[in-house]
C-alpha positions in Angstrom: 1.2 -15.1 -6.3 5.0 -16.1 -7.0 3.3 -19.3 -10.2 1.2 -16.3 -12.2 2.8 -16.2 -15.6 4.5 -12.6 -16.1 1.9 -11.4 -18.7 -1.2 -12.4 -16.5 0.5 -10.0 -13.7 1.3 -7.6 -15.9 -2.2 -7.3 -17.0 -3.4 -7.9 -13.7 -1.1 -5.0 -12.1 -2.7 -2.9 -15.0 -6.0 -3.1 -14.0 -5.6 -2.5 -10.3 -3.7 0.4 -11.0 -6.4 1.8 -13.3 -9.3 1.1 -10.9 -6.9 2.8 -8.1 -6.4 5.9 -10.2 -10.2 6.7 -10.5 -11.2 6.2 -7.2 -12.7 9.1 -6.0 -10.0 8.7 -2.7 -7.5 8.9 -5.3 -8.9 12.1 -6.4 -9.5 13.9 -3.4 -6.3 13.1 -1.6 -3.1 15.1 -2.8 -0.6 12.5 -1.0 -0.3 8.6 -1.8 1.4 6.7 0.8 2.3 3.6 -0.9 4.1 0.7 -0.1 7.6 -0.2 -2.7 5.9 -3.1 -4.0 8.2 -6.8 -4.4 8.5 -8.9 -8.1 5.4 -11.4 -6.3 3.2 -7.9 -5.2 0.7 -5.7 -6.9 3.1 -3.3 -9.2 3.0 0.0 -6.8 5.6 2.0 -8.7 3.0 2.3 -11.6 0.6 4.0 -9.7 3.5 6.0 -8.0 4.4 6.7 -11.5 1.2 8.2 -12.6 0.3 9.7 -9.2 3.4 11.8 -9.7 2.6 12.9 -12.9 -1.1 13.5 -11.6 1.1 16.4 -9.3 0.5 14.1 -5.7 2.9 13.7 -3.4 4.5 10.4 -3.1 5.7 8.8 0.7 6.8 5.9 1.1 7.9 3.7 4.4 11.5 3.3 6.0 11.6 0.4 8.7 13.3 1.9 11.7 16.0 -0.4 12.3 15.8 -2.1 15.9 12.0 -1.2 16.3 8.9 -2.6 14.6 8.0 0.9 13.2 8.0 2.8 10.4 8.1 6.4 9.0 7.8 7.7 5.6 9.8 9.6 3.5 8.7 11.7 0.6 10.4 10.7 -2.4 10.3 12.4 -6.3 11.5 9.4 -8.0 11.8 5.6 -7.9 15.8 5.9 -8.1 15.9 7.4 -4.6 15.5 4.3 -3.5 17.9 1.9 -1.7 17.6 -1.6 -0.1 16.9 -1.6 3.3 15.0 -4.1 5.7 14.1 -7.6 3.9 15.8 -6.4 0.7 12.7 -3.9 0.7 13.1 -1.1 -1.4 13.0 2.5 0.8 14.3 6.0 1.0 16.8 7.1 2.8 16.4 8.3 6.1 16.0 12.6 5.8 14.5 14.8 8.1 13.1 17.4 5.1 11.5 14.5 3.8 9.9 12.7 6.7 6.0 12.6 6.4 5.3 13.6 10.4 1.1 14.8 9.7 -0.9 11.7 9.0 -4.2 13.2 9.6 -5.0 13.0 5.5 -3.4 11.0 2.5 -4.5 7.8 0.8 -2.6 4.8 2.2 -2.3 1.7 0.1 -1.9 -1.1 2.7 0.3 -4.4 1.6 -1.3 -7.9 2.7 -0.3 -11.5 1.5 -4.2 -11.6 1.2 -7.5 -9.8 2.4 -10.9 -11.2 3.9 -14.1 -9.6 2.5 -14.4 -7.3 5.7 -11.5 -5.8 4.9 -9.2 -7.0 7.3 -5.4 -8.5 6.3 -3.2 -11.4 6.5 0.1 -9.4 6.5 3.8 -10.9 6.8 3.8 -11.0 10.9 6.0 -8.3 11.6 2.8 -5.6 12.7 5.1 -2.5 10.8 1.6 -1.6 9.4 -0.8 -2.4 11.9 1.3 -0.4 14.0 1.2 2.4 11.0 -2.3 2.1 10.7 -3.2 2.8 14.3 -2.3 6.3 14.1 -3.3 7.2 10.2 -6.5 8.8 10.0 -6.5 9.0 6.1 -8.4 6.7 3.2 -7.0 2.9 3.4 -6.8 0.9 0.4 -5.7 -2.8 0.2 -4.7 -3.8 -3.1 -4.3 -7.3 -4.3 -5.0 -9.8 -6.7 -8.4 -11.4 -6.7 -7.4 -14.8 -5.8 -5.5 -13.3 -3.0 -9.4 -12.8 -1.5 -10.9 -15.0 1.5 -14.5 -15.2 3.0 -13.3 -14.3 6.5 -9.9 -14.6 7.7 -8.7 -14.4 11.8 -8.8 -10.9 13.0 -7.7 -8.9 16.3 -9.7 -6.4 18.4 -6.6 -4.0 17.7 -6.6 -5.0 13.3 -8.1 -1.9 11.6 -9.8 -2.8 8.0 -8.9 -1.1 5.1 -12.1 0.7 3.9 -12.1 -0.1 -0.1 -10.6 -3.4 -1.7 -9.3 -3.4 -4.8 -8.0 -6.2 -7.4 -8.3 -6.7 -11.2 -12.0 -8.0 -11.4 -13.6 -5.4 -8.7 -13.6 -2.9 -5.9 -15.5 -4.0 -2.8 -16.4 -1.3 -0.3 -15.7 -3.1 3.2 -16.4 -0.2 5.7 -19.5 0.2 7.6 
């Protein structure tokens, strides 16, 4: 991902954003739970901006200091974010903006790579694994097609995403 030329990355990111925002899962949910992308990840900021333009609520994660848990907070603009855990942009904790109901919504799940069944190789800290265990909405994995593998190791508590979106294709993974 680091070696991808900027013009190719921009083209791939735009294709993934178009695919995500055309999905029925995107259209039916009024809340988008999105990770805030870093320079080597699929750009989620463009997807968040589209969600706001479409009248959706956007919630992003904040790692809870001293734990391996994260909380989601509603934001209305990228300027509300500040460097947090691991240098990733995060919202400031505001009890009035904290998302507490995880029965619905569309969650974009980050990963280093995915496999054909929707299992992911994360970043090794387990933040999303803990969160996804209690999330009941739609889960979509977004990544570059070069980062999809036939099979990855997975444990009994791992939850696959229901759909994988790359710049080249959509892959339904849920049974």
